[in-house]
Biopython code that builds the backbone (N, CA, C, O; Angstrom):
import numpy as np
from Bio.PDB.StructureBuilder import StructureBuilder

atoms = [
    (1, "UNK", "N", (113.249, -79.440, -38.611)),
    (1, "UNK", "CA", (114.075, -80.218, -39.545)),
    (1, "UNK", "C", (115.153, -80.992, -38.787)),
    (1, "UNK", "O", (115.737, -80.502, -37.820)),
    (2, "UNK", "N", (115.394, -82.208, -39.256)),
    (2, "UNK", "CA", (116.429, -83.038, -38.623)),
    (2, "UNK", "C", (117.418, -83.507, -39.687)),
    (2, "UNK", "O", (117.262, -84.595, -40.242)),
    (3, "UNK", "N", (118.440, -82.689, -39.978)),
    (3, "UNK", "CA", (119.379, -83.007, -41.064)),
    (3, "UNK", "C", (120.229, -84.244, -40.820)),
    (3, "UNK", "O", (120.818, -84.792, -41.751)),
    (4, "UNK", "N", (120.295, -84.694, -39.541)),
    (4, "UNK", "CA", (121.150, -85.857, -39.243)),
    (4, "UNK", "C", (120.471, -87.184, -39.571)),
    (4, "UNK", "O", (121.139, -88.216, -39.642)),
    (5, "UNK", "N", (119.143, -87.173, -39.772)),
    (5, "UNK", "CA", (118.421, -88.426, -40.023)),
    (5, "UNK", "C", (118.947, -89.175, -41.242)),
    (5, "UNK", "O", (119.158, -90.384, -41.152)),
    (6, "UNK", "N", (119.171, -88.506, -42.390)),
    (6, "UNK", "CA", (119.684, -89.236, -43.563)),
    (6, "UNK", "C", (121.017, -89.928, -43.305)),
    (6, "UNK", "O", (121.336, -90.922, -43.956)),
    (7, "UNK", "N", (121.802, -89.405, -42.353)),
    (7, "UNK", "CA", (123.077, -90.043, -42.026)),
    (7, "UNK", "C", (122.870, -91.187, -41.048)),
    (7, "UNK", "O", (123.575, -92.195, -41.107)),
    (8, "UNK", "N", (121.907, -91.034, -40.150)),
    (8, "UNK", "CA", (121.688, -92.036, -39.106)),
    (8, "UNK", "C", (121.119, -93.324, -39.686)),
    (8, "UNK", "O", (121.538, -94.413, -39.294)),
    (9, "UNK", "N", (120.175, -93.218, -40.609)),
    (9, "UNK", "CA", (119.518, -94.408, -41.136)),
    (9, "UNK", "C", (120.494, -95.353, -41.841)),
    (9, "UNK", "O", (120.511, -96.541, -41.520)),
    (10, "UNK", "N", (121.314, -94.869, -42.799)),
    (10, "UNK", "CA", (122.282, -95.774, -43.440)),
    (10, "UNK", "C", (123.288, -96.349, -42.441)),
    (10, "UNK", "O", (123.734, -97.487, -42.590)),
    (11, "UNK", "N", (123.646, -95.556, -41.417)),
    (11, "UNK", "CA", (124.602, -96.038, -40.428)),
    (11, "UNK", "C", (124.019, -97.201, -39.653)),
    (11, "UNK", "O", (124.723, -98.171, -39.373)),
    (12, "UNK", "N", (122.719, -97.120, -39.293)),
    (12, "UNK", "CA", (122.060, -98.222, -38.583)),
    (12, "UNK", "C", (121.985, -99.454, -39.471)),
    (12, "UNK", "O", (122.200, -100.570, -38.998)),
    (13, "UNK", "N", (121.684, -99.267, -40.745)),
    (13, "UNK", "CA", (121.634, -100.398, -41.675)),
    (13, "UNK", "C", (123.021, -101.029, -41.808)),
    (13, "UNK", "O", (123.150, -102.252, -41.879)),
    (14, "UNK", "N", (124.052, -100.188, -41.841)),
    (14, "UNK", "CA", (125.426, -100.672, -41.947)),
    (14, "UNK", "C", (125.791, -101.512, -40.730)),
    (14, "UNK", "O", (126.416, -102.564, -40.860)),
    (15, "UNK", "N", (125.402, -101.045, -39.548)),
    (15, "UNK", "CA", (125.690, -101.806, -38.322)),
    (15, "UNK", "C", (124.993, -103.159, -38.356)),
    (15, "UNK", "O", (125.573, -104.171, -37.962)),
    (16, "UNK", "N", (123.749, -103.178, -38.828)),
    (16, "UNK", "CA", (123.002, -104.446, -38.871)),
    (16, "UNK", "C", (123.655, -105.415, -39.845)),
    (16, "UNK", "O", (123.733, -106.613, -39.574)),
    (17, "UNK", "N", (124.123, -104.904, -40.973)),
    (17, "UNK", "CA", (124.787, -105.756, -41.960)),
    (17, "UNK", "C", (126.107, -106.302, -41.414)),
    (17, "UNK", "O", (126.522, -107.409, -41.760)),
    (18, "UNK", "N", (126.755, -105.523, -40.566)),
    (18, "UNK", "CA", (128.040, -105.945, -39.996)),
    (18, "UNK", "C", (127.864, -106.751, -38.713)),
    (18, "UNK", "O", (128.843, -107.046, -38.027)),
    (19, "UNK", "N", (126.630, -107.105, -38.386)),
    (19, "UNK", "CA", (126.399, -107.913, -37.196)),
    (19, "UNK", "C", (125.710, -107.132, -36.086)),
    (19, "UNK", "O", (125.461, -107.666, -35.005)),
    (20, "UNK", "N", (125.403, -105.869, -36.356)),
    (20, "UNK", "CA", (124.669, -105.063, -35.372)),
    (20, "UNK", "C", (125.415, -104.894, -34.065)),
    (20, "UNK", "O", (124.956, -105.345, -33.015)),
    (21, "UNK", "N", (126.562, -104.246, -34.127)),
    (21, "UNK", "CA", (127.360, -104.020, -32.909)),
    (21, "UNK", "C", (126.548, -103.230, -31.885)),
    (21, "UNK", "O", (126.228, -102.060, -32.095)),
    (22, "UNK", "N", (126.220, -103.890, -30.774)),
    (22, "UNK", "CA", (125.353, -103.281, -29.749)),
    (22, "UNK", "C", (125.963, -102.011, -29.173)),
    (22, "UNK", "O", (125.258, -101.026, -28.954)),
    (23, "UNK", "N", (127.275, -102.028, -28.926)),
    (23, "UNK", "CA", (127.924, -100.881, -28.299)),
    (23, "UNK", "C", (127.849, -99.646, -29.204)),
    (23, "UNK", "O", (127.515, -98.553, -28.747)),
    (24, "UNK", "N", (128.158, -99.830, -30.472)),
    (24, "UNK", "CA", (128.109, -98.700, -31.402)),
    (24, "UNK", "C", (126.687, -98.190, -31.558)),
    (24, "UNK", "O", (126.466, -96.982, -31.642)),
    (25, "UNK", "N", (125.724, -99.096, -31.598)),
    (25, "UNK", "CA", (124.332, -98.699, -31.764)),
    (25, "UNK", "C", (123.866, -97.905, -30.539)),
    (25, "UNK", "O", (123.145, -96.916, -30.674)),
    (26, "UNK", "N", (124.276, -98.339, -29.356)),
    (26, "UNK", "CA", (123.904, -97.625, -28.126)),
    (26, "UNK", "C", (124.553, -96.245, -28.101)),
    (26, "UNK", "O", (123.923, -95.266, -27.703)),
    (27, "UNK", "N", (125.814, -96.169, -28.529)),
    (27, "UNK", "CA", (126.507, -94.878, -28.569)),
    (27, "UNK", "C", (125.821, -93.946, -29.555)),
    (27, "UNK", "O", (125.651, -92.758, -29.283)),
    (28, "UNK", "N", (125.429, -94.489, -30.702)),
    (28, "UNK", "CA", (124.726, -93.686, -31.705)),
    (28, "UNK", "C", (123.421, -93.155, -31.142)),
    (28, "UNK", "O", (123.070, -91.997, -31.368)),
    (29, "UNK", "N", (122.702, -93.992, -30.411)),
    (29, "UNK", "CA", (121.433, -93.564, -29.812)),
    (29, "UNK", "C", (121.662, -92.415, -28.829)),
    (29, "UNK", "O", (120.877, -91.468, -28.778)),
    (30, "UNK", "N", (122.738, -92.504, -28.054)),
    (30, "UNK", "CA", (123.041, -91.433, -27.097)),
    (30, "UNK", "C", (123.353, -90.132, -27.817)),
    (30, "UNK", "O", (122.885, -89.068, -27.414)),
    (31, "UNK", "N", (124.144, -90.215, -28.884)),
    (31, "UNK", "CA", (124.478, -89.010, -29.645)),
    (31, "UNK", "C", (123.215, -88.419, -30.275)),
    (31, "UNK", "O", (123.048, -87.200, -30.329)),
    (32, "UNK", "N", (122.334, -89.295, -30.748)),
    (32, "UNK", "CA", (121.088, -88.851, -31.362)),
    (32, "UNK", "C", (120.246, -88.088, -30.351)),
    (32, "UNK", "O", (119.673, -87.047, -30.673)),
    (33, "UNK", "N", (120.171, -88.606, -29.125)),
    (33, "UNK", "CA", (119.396, -87.941, -28.069)),
    (33, "UNK", "C", (119.988, -86.558, -27.771)),
    (33, "UNK", "O", (119.246, -85.594, -27.580)),
    (34, "UNK", "N", (121.301, -86.461, -27.732)),
    (34, "UNK", "CA", (121.945, -85.169, -27.453)),
    (34, "UNK", "C", (121.645, -84.175, -28.553)),
    (34, "UNK", "O", (121.385, -83.002, -28.285)),
    (35, "UNK", "N", (121.680, -84.649, -29.817)),
    (35, "UNK", "CA", (121.392, -83.758, -30.952)),
    (35, "UNK", "C", (119.958, -83.249, -30.854)),
    (35, "UNK", "O", (119.702, -82.072, -31.108)),
    (36, "UNK", "N", (119.021, -84.124, -30.488)),
    (36, "UNK", "CA", (117.617, -83.729, -30.364)),
    (36, "UNK", "C", (117.461, -82.667, -29.283)),
    (36, "UNK", "O", (116.658, -81.747, -29.433)),
    (37, "UNK", "N", (118.220, -82.784, -28.194)),
    (37, "UNK", "CA", (118.146, -81.797, -27.119)),
    (37, "UNK", "C", (118.594, -80.429, -27.636)),
    (37, "UNK", "O", (117.964, -79.415, -27.337)),
    (38, "UNK", "N", (119.686, -80.400, -28.415)),
    (38, "UNK", "CA", (120.187, -79.133, -28.941)),
    (38, "UNK", "C", (119.246, -78.541, -29.980)),
    (38, "UNK", "O", (119.139, -77.321, -30.103)),
    (39, "UNK", "N", (118.569, -79.396, -30.723)),
    (39, "UNK", "CA", (117.623, -78.897, -31.721)),
    (39, "UNK", "C", (116.340, -78.464, -31.042)),
    (39, "UNK", "O", (115.410, -78.011, -31.710)),
]
sb = StructureBuilder()
sb.init_structure("model")
sb.init_model(0)
sb.init_chain("A")
sb.init_seg("    ")
for serial, (resi, resn, name, xyz) in enumerate(atoms, 1):
    if name == "N":
        sb.init_residue(resn, " ", resi, " ")
    sb.init_atom(name, np.array(xyz, "f"), 0.0, 1.0, " ", f" {name:<3s}", serial, name[0])
structure = sb.get_structure()
């Protein structure tokens, strides 16, 4: 189970609507990878 997915998807959509901030998206990807390692 990946409980963080429902939070990640709207956040990515929000970034795209706001212009898709590359830095925030890259940071989110890094955090996502770390969460996957712990799971």
